[in-house]
C-alpha positions in Angstrom: 51.8 16.1 47.9 48.9 17.0 45.8 47.7 19.6 48.2 51.4 21.1 48.3 51.3 21.4 44.5 48.0 23.2 44.5 49.0 25.5 47.0 52.5 26.0 44.7 49.9 26.8 41.8 47.8 29.2 43.6 51.2 31.0 44.8 52.5 31.1 41.3 49.0 32.3 39.9 49.1 35.3 42.3 52.6 36.3 41.3 51.3 36.0 37.7 48.7 38.6 38.5 51.4 40.9 40.0 53.4 40.9 36.8 50.2 41.3 34.7 49.1 44.2 36.7 52.5 45.6 36.0 52.2 45.2 32.3 49.0 46.6 32.1 50.0 50.0 33.8 53.0 50.7 31.5 55.7 47.6 32.0 57.6 47.1 29.0 55.9 49.7 27.0 57.5 52.4 29.0 61.0 50.9 28.6 62.7 52.9 26.0 66.2 53.4 27.0 68.6 52.2 29.7 67.1 54.4 32.9 63.6 53.3 31.6 64.8 49.6 31.6 66.6 50.0 35.0 63.5 51.6 36.7 61.0 49.3 35.0 62.7 46.2 36.4 63.3 47.8 39.8 59.5 48.1 39.9 58.6 44.8 39.0 61.1 43.4 41.6 59.7 45.4 44.1 56.3 44.1 43.3 57.2 40.6 43.6 59.2 41.5 46.3 56.3 42.5 48.3 54.2 40.0 47.6 57.0 37.2 48.5 57.1 39.0 51.8 53.5 38.3 52.3 53.9 34.7 51.3 56.8 34.6 54.0 54.1 35.8 56.5 51.5 33.3 55.2 53.9 30.2 55.6 54.1 30.4 59.3 50.5 32.1 59.9 49.3 28.7 61.5 46.9 28.1 58.8 45.4 24.5 59.4 44.6 23.5 55.8 48.4 24.7 54.9 49.7 22.5 57.8 47.7 19.3 56.9 48.5 19.9 53.6 52.4 20.1 53.7 53.3 19.7 57.3 55.2 21.9 59.6 58.8 20.8 58.7 58.5 21.3 54.7 56.7 24.6 55.7 59.9 25.8 57.7 62.3 25.1 55.0 60.1 26.8 52.3 59.7 29.7 54.9 63.6 29.9 55.0 64.2 29.9 51.2 61.4 32.3 50.6 62.7 34.6 53.0 66.2 34.9 51.0 64.1 35.0 47.7 62.2 38.0 49.1 65.4 39.9 50.3 67.0 39.5 46.8 64.0 40.9 45.3 63.8 43.9 47.4 67.8 44.3 47.4 67.3 44.1 43.4 64.3 46.8 43.5 66.5 49.3 45.5 69.8 48.9 43.3 67.7 48.8 40.2 65.4 51.8 41.0 68.4 53.8 42.5 70.6 53.2 39.4 67.7 53.8 37.0 67.1 57.3 38.3 70.9 58.1 38.8 71.6 57.4 35.2 68.5 59.4 34.0 68.8 62.3 36.2 72.5 62.5 35.4 73.8 63.2 38.8 76.1 61.5 41.4 74.9 58.3 43.3 75.2 60.2 46.6 72.9 63.0 45.3 70.6 60.8 43.6 69.9 58.8 47.0 69.7 62.1 48.8 67.1 63.4 46.3 64.9 59.8 46.4 64.8 60.1 50.3 64.4 63.8 50.6 61.6 64.1 47.7 59.6 60.9 47.5 57.2 60.0 50.4 57.8 56.8 51.8 61.2 56.1 50.6 62.9 56.4 53.9 60.4 54.6 55.7 60.8 51.5 53.2 64.5 52.0 53.7 64.1 51.4 57.2 61.6 48.4 56.6 64.2 46.9 54.1 67.0 47.4 56.9 64.6 45.5 59.1 63.9 42.6 57.2 67.7 42.3 56.4 68.0 42.1 60.3 65.5 39.3 60.7 67.1 37.5 57.6 70.5 37.6 59.2 69.1 36.1 62.5 67.8 33.4 61.2 70.9 32.0 59.4 72.5 29.0 61.1 75.7 30.8 62.8 73.5 33.5 64.0 70.8 31.1 65.3 73.6 29.4 67.5 74.7 32.6 69.0 71.1 34.0 70.2 68.4 32.6 72.4 65.0 31.7 71.4 63.4 34.7 73.2 66.0 37.0 71.2 65.1 35.7 68.0 61.8 35.6 68.5 61.6 39.2 69.4 63.8 39.9 66.4 61.5 38.5 64.3 58.5 40.5 65.3 60.3 43.5 63.6 59.0 41.6 60.1 55.6 42.9 60.8 57.0 46.5 61.2 59.0 46.3 58.0 55.7 45.0 55.9 53.9 47.8 57.4 56.5 50.3 56.2 56.6 49.0 52.9 53.1 48.9 52.3 53.0 52.8 52.9 55.6 53.3 50.5 54.2 51.0 47.8 50.8 53.0 47.7 52.5 56.2 48.1 55.4 56.3 45.4 54.2 52.9 43.2 53.1 54.4 39.7 51.2 51.2 39.2 48.7 52.5 41.7 48.0 56.1 41.1 44.7 56.3 39.3 44.3 52.4 38.9 41.7 51.6 41.5 41.7 47.9 40.4 45.6 47.4 41.2 45.1 49.2 44.6 42.0 46.8 45.2 44.2 43.8 44.5 46.9 44.8 46.7 44.7 45.9 49.7 43.2 42.8 49.3 46.8 40.9 49.8 47.6 43.0 52.3 44.3 42.7 54.4 43.9 39.0 53.8 47.4 38.5 55.4 46.6 40.4 58.4 43.2 38.8 58.5 44.9 35.2 58.6 47.6 36.2 61.1 45.2 37.8 63.5 42.6 35.0 63.2 44.9 32.1 63.5 47.9 33.4 65.8 45.9 35.4 67.9 42.1 34.6 68.2 42.1 31.1 67.7 44.7 30.4 70.4 42.9 32.6 72.9 39.6 31.2 72.0 40.7 27.7 72.4 42.6 28.1 75.6 39.2 29.8 76.9 37.0 27.1 75.7 39.2 24.2 77.0 40.0 26.2 80.4 43.9 25.1 79.7 45.7 24.7 83.2 48.7 23.4 84.6 47.7 20.0 86.3 50.9 19.1 87.7 54.8 19.1 87.2 56.7 16.0 87.5 60.8 15.8 87.8 61.7 13.0 85.4 65.6 13.5 85.9 68.1 16.3 86.7 67.2 18.9 84.8 63.8 17.1 82.9 60.7 17.8 83.9 57.2 16.7 82.6 54.2 19.2 82.4 50.8 18.0 82.6 48.1 20.3 81.1 44.5 19.6 82.0 41.2 21.0 80.7 37.9 19.9 79.3 36.8 18.4 76.2 40.7 18.1 75.2 39.5 15.6 72.5 38.1 18.5 70.4 41.5 19.7 70.1 42.0 16.5 67.8 45.6 16.4 68.8 47.6 13.6 67.8 50.8 11.8 69.2 53.7 13.5 67.5 52.4 17.2 67.2 53.5 20.2 69.2 52.0 23.1 70.5 53.3 26.6 71.1 52.9 26.9 74.9 52.3 30.3 76.7 52.4 29.9 80.7 50.6 32.7 82.2 52.9 33.3 85.0 53.8 36.9 86.3 57.3 36.6 84.8 56.5 34.6 81.4 53.2 35.3 80.1 54.7 37.2 77.3 56.5 34.3 76.0 55.4 31.1 73.8 57.7 28.3 73.1 57.1 25.2 71.1 57.0 21.6 72.7 55.9 18.5 71.2 53.5 16.2 73.2 55.5 13.5 75.1 52.6 11.2 75.6 49.3 10.3 73.5 46.7 13.0 74.4 43.7 10.9 76.1 41.0 13.8 76.3 41.9 14.6 79.7 45.3 15.8 79.7 48.1 17.0 77.4 51.9 16.2 78.6 55.2 18.0 77.4 58.7 16.9 78.5 61.3 19.4 78.6 64.8 19.4 79.2 66.4 22.5 81.1 68.4 24.4 78.4 67.9 28.1 79.0 65.8 30.4 81.7 62.8 29.7 80.0 63.2 26.0 80.2 64.7 26.1 83.9 61.7 28.1 85.0 59.2 25.4 84.0 59.9 23.4 87.3 58.6 26.2 89.3 55.2 26.8 87.7 52.4 26.2 90.2 49.8 23.9 89.5 46.7 25.9 88.2 48.7 28.3 86.1 46.4 29.4 83.3 47.8 28.1 79.7 47.7 29.5 76.2 48.4 26.7 73.5 48.6 27.6 69.9 48.1 24.1 68.0 48.3 21.4 67.3 50.8 21.7 64.5 52.8 19.2 62.3 52.1 16.0 60.2 55.0 14.1 62.2 52.3 11.4 63.2 51.1 8.0 62.5 48.8 9.1 59.8 51.8 9.9 57.5 52.8 6.0 57.8 52.7 4.0 54.5 54.4 0.6 55.3 53.7 -2.2 57.8 57.0 -1.8 59.6 58.8 1.6 61.2 61.4 2.9 62.6 61.5 5.7 65.1 64.9 7.3 65.5 65.4 10.3 68.2 68.4 12.4 69.2 68.8 13.8 72.7 65.3 15.5 73.8 63.8 14.6 70.5 62.7 11.6 72.0 59.6 13.2 73.1 57.4 13.0 70.1 59.1 9.7 69.3 58.0 8.6 72.5 54.4 9.4 72.0 54.7 7.9 68.5 55.7 4.6 70.1 52.8 4.6 72.4 50.4 5.6 69.4 51.8 3.9 66.2 49.7 0.7 64.8 51.9 -2.5 64.8 52.2 -6.0 66.2 55.7 -7.5 67.8 58.6 -6.5 65.9 56.7 -4.0 63.4 58.5 -1.0 65.2 62.1 -0.3 66.1 63.4 2.5 68.1 67.0 4.2 68.0 67.5 6.5 70.4 71.1 8.7 70.2 72.2 10.5 73.3 76.0 11.9 73.8 76.3 11.0 77.3 74.2 8.5 79.4 72.8 11.4 81.4 70.9 12.7 78.2 68.6 9.4 78.1 65.2 10.7 79.2 62.1 8.7 79.8 63.6 5.3 79.5 61.6 3.5 82.1 58.5 4.9 80.0 60.5 3.4 76.8 61.2 -0.2 78.1 57.7 -0.3 79.4 56.2 0.4 76.1 58.6 -1.6 74.3 58.0 -4.7 76.4 54.3 -4.1 75.8 54.3 -3.3 72.0 56.8 -6.0 71.2 59.0 -3.4 70.0 63.0 -3.1 69.6 64.6 -0.4 71.4 68.2 0.5 70.8 70.1 3.0 72.9 73.0 4.7 71.3 75.1 6.4 73.9 78.0 8.4 72.9 79.4 9.7 69.4 78.8 7.5 66.5 78.5 6.9 63.1 74.9 7.6 61.5 75.7 4.8 59.0 75.5 2.1 62.0 71.5 2.0 61.5 71.9 -0.8 59.1 73.5 -2.9 62.0 70.8 -1.8 64.3 67.5 -2.3 62.0 68.8 -4.6 59.4 65.5 -3.9 57.1 65.5 -0.3 57.8 65.4 0.1 53.8 61.6 -1.6 53.7 60.3 0.5 56.7 58.8 3.7 57.1 61.4 6.0 59.0 60.5 8.8 61.4 63.3 10.9 62.8 63.3 13.7 65.4 66.6 15.6 66.9 68.7 18.7 66.3 69.1 19.9 62.6 72.6 18.3 62.3 71.6 15.0 63.5 68.4 15.1 61.3 70.5 15.9 58.2 73.3 13.6 59.0 70.4 10.4 59.7 68.7 11.5 56.6 71.8 11.2 54.5 72.6 7.7 55.9 68.9 6.5 55.6 69.5 7.5 51.7 72.6 5.6 51.4 70.9 2.6 53.1 68.0 2.5 50.3 65.3 4.3 52.2 63.1 6.4 49.7 62.8 10.0 50.4 59.2 9.6 50.5 59.2 7.2 53.6 61.5 9.8 55.4 59.7 12.0 58.0 61.4 14.4 60.0 60.7 17.0 62.8 63.8 19.3 63.8 64.2 20.7 67.4 65.4 24.0 66.4 63.9 27.7 66.0 
């Protein structure tokens, strides 16, 4: 929590620098009438919008320090809220600047828009960049994600990088804060280059280097149940990955037809230094193809990510709650979580009996660990947790499943008296 606060303060400090640079290059001193007020507000919202977009990229740049301090689930939540703030600021910038120039030039709105696009360098590219960012934001809304495949959603999000590049060219070409002001230009160059460097280092170079160093390859593919397979990935010195039960990687299997796709899957067994195992349910073309991956296929793995591990535990007793395929990290945690007989309770919720996977392994682990495993099949009220784990308010609770299931369980846990700081979640969604 302290690390999260420090990161938030660092982000706010840089936002303050952005505003300070605007103030030192005119700022409020240039405001003397309605048009200058509108354009002044338009400039500062544009600068803050550009800065917040860079934060948006950094939040999911897979920075190890950020992952450890905050955790992936919270970072994803910040990413969603930050993205809406970025779009709001950039739309405000566009509307305020346009209104300010329209009032000041005393011409019609269509004429002013035509003049801005045709007469100012970079405005047309910035408009295209804003349109791309709006498209990315819309694709992330809940109703849109339900209708998009992961591949389509991921492809749309790649346009965010193009949008940032287009906005940067506009910012330096037309921003009055940068004309003849080398300090302001140097600061913004540092922000953009620092963000680009972090993305290249941690999203591209690190996974390539790690996969080459550890020689990651598919060892075997095991059919667990109809439509469910486990993929075992072998390599050398895998203990140096420092992966833990409950974490996930973004996996890229270098087959001829799927090498360009990377998908996130959690570890379904405790890493033992010789292999990493994921268990995947067939939910689309990509997951359906995993059962046919030949042994020996090279693998690029980005990770490990997430703070959904036993290290987060604060209490002697824990409850592990899974929904559907969310059992995969929960199964690994059941194997890894410290505790004696009665200290660990597992609640596995599934809509149909066929949706229960890894049952034999769960039963064996429960027998060996002295854990209680409850299989809840069919639609059930989330508030039935108290009947299954009567002392749940005195336990740490780890929850993994779909966003809807996770939100329902979290609300039920709060009603049952579990404090927020003792609830740890991992959502299975993109």
